[in-house]
C-alpha positions in Angstrom: 0.0 0.0 0.0 1.3 3.5 -0.9 2.3 5.7 2.1 2.0 9.2 0.6 -1.0 11.5 0.7 -2.0 10.8 -2.9 -1.7 7.7 -5.0 -2.4 9.4 -8.3 -3.9 12.3 -10.1 -5.6 12.6 -13.4 -5.0 16.0 -15.0 -6.9 16.8 -18.2 -7.5 13.1 -18.8 -3.9 12.0 -18.3 -2.9 10.0 -15.2 0.2 10.8 -13.2 1.6 8.7 -10.3 2.4 10.7 -7.2 5.6 10.6 -5.1 5.2 8.1 -2.3 6.7 10.3 0.5 4.8 13.4 -0.6 3.2 15.8 1.8 1.0 18.2 -0.2 -1.4 20.7 1.3 -5.1 20.7 0.3 -8.0 23.1 0.7 -11.5 22.6 -0.6 -13.3 25.6 -2.1 -15.5 27.3 0.4 -16.3 30.5 2.2 -14.0 32.6 4.4 -15.7 34.5 7.2 -14.6 37.9 8.4 -16.0 39.5 11.5 -17.1 43.1 11.1 -17.4 44.9 14.5 -20.0 47.7 14.8 -19.9 50.8 16.9 -22.4 49.4 19.4 -20.3 46.3 20.1 -22.3 44.0 18.0 -20.9 42.3 14.9 -21.8 40.9 11.6 -20.1 38.4 9.3 -18.9 39.1 5.8 -18.4 36.0 3.7 -16.2 35.6 0.7 -15.7 32.6 -1.6 -12.2 31.2 -1.8 -10.6 28.8 -4.2 -9.6 25.3 -3.3 -6.1 24.1 -4.0 -3.6 21.2 -3.9 -0.2 22.7 -3.2 3.2 21.0 -3.8 1.9 17.7 -5.1 4.8 15.9 -6.8 3.8 14.0 -10.0 6.0 11.6 -12.0 6.8 12.9 -15.4 7.6 10.4 -18.2 9.7 11.9 -21.0 8.6 9.3 -23.5 5.0 10.5 -23.1 6.0 14.2 -23.2 4.5 14.8 -19.8 6.4 18.0 -19.1 5.3 19.6 -22.4 1.7 18.3 -21.8 1.5 20.1 -18.5 3.2 23.2 -19.8 0.8 23.4 -22.7 -2.2 23.2 -20.3 -0.7 26.0 -18.2 0.0 28.1 -21.3 -3.6 27.9 -22.4 -4.8 29.4 -19.1 -8.1 27.5 -19.3 -9.4 25.5 -16.4 -8.6 21.8 -16.6 -10.4 18.9 -14.9 -8.7 16.9 -12.2 -9.4 13.8 -10.2 -7.0 13.1 -7.4 -7.1 9.8 -5.5 -5.7 9.8 -2.0 -4.0 6.6 -0.5 -7.0 6.2 1.9 -9.4 6.1 -1.1 -10.7 9.7 -0.8 -11.2 11.4 -4.1 -10.9 15.1 -4.8 -12.3 16.4 -8.1 -12.8 19.7 -9.9 -11.7 22.3 -12.4 -8.3 24.0 -11.7 -5.5 26.1 -13.2 -1.9 25.1 -12.9 -0.3 27.8 -10.8 3.5 28.7 -10.5 6.2 27.4 -12.7 6.5 23.7 -13.6 10.0 22.5 -12.8 11.0 18.8 -13.4 13.6 17.3 -11.0 15.6 15.5 -13.7 17.3 13.3 -11.1 14.1 12.0 -9.5 11.7 12.5 -12.5 9.1 14.4 -10.5 7.7 17.9 -10.8 5.9 19.8 -7.9 2.6 21.3 -9.0 0.2 23.8 -7.4 -3.4 23.4 -8.6 -6.0 26.0 -7.7 -9.7 26.4 -8.5 -13.0 24.6 -7.8 -11.9 21.5 -5.8 -14.4 19.3 -3.9 -14.3 16.0 -2.1 -16.5 13.4 -3.6 
């Protein structure tokens, strides 16, 4: 059984294995609350929608499949892309995201760290 947080992730229809000792950070889309204090001591709540994300998820890139170019092309388009990420415990995260930050492949290990941000929900 895999020990990392994620077993695999499908990005735009292409499956990528995740690094076994990975420790990415995740956040589901949702609302952020802000307390607004009033002059009489009472308060109200202002809500704002926030994007979900998966930060620092390391995916294996296969040069024979052109994975680095594939991901760079998706990022260059700037359009949302569908993802389905499967955690090692069987939990699935899904949604539409953009690839944020630069995509850098570690040529020694064959992995690239990605940050994905957008409409992410737990199924």
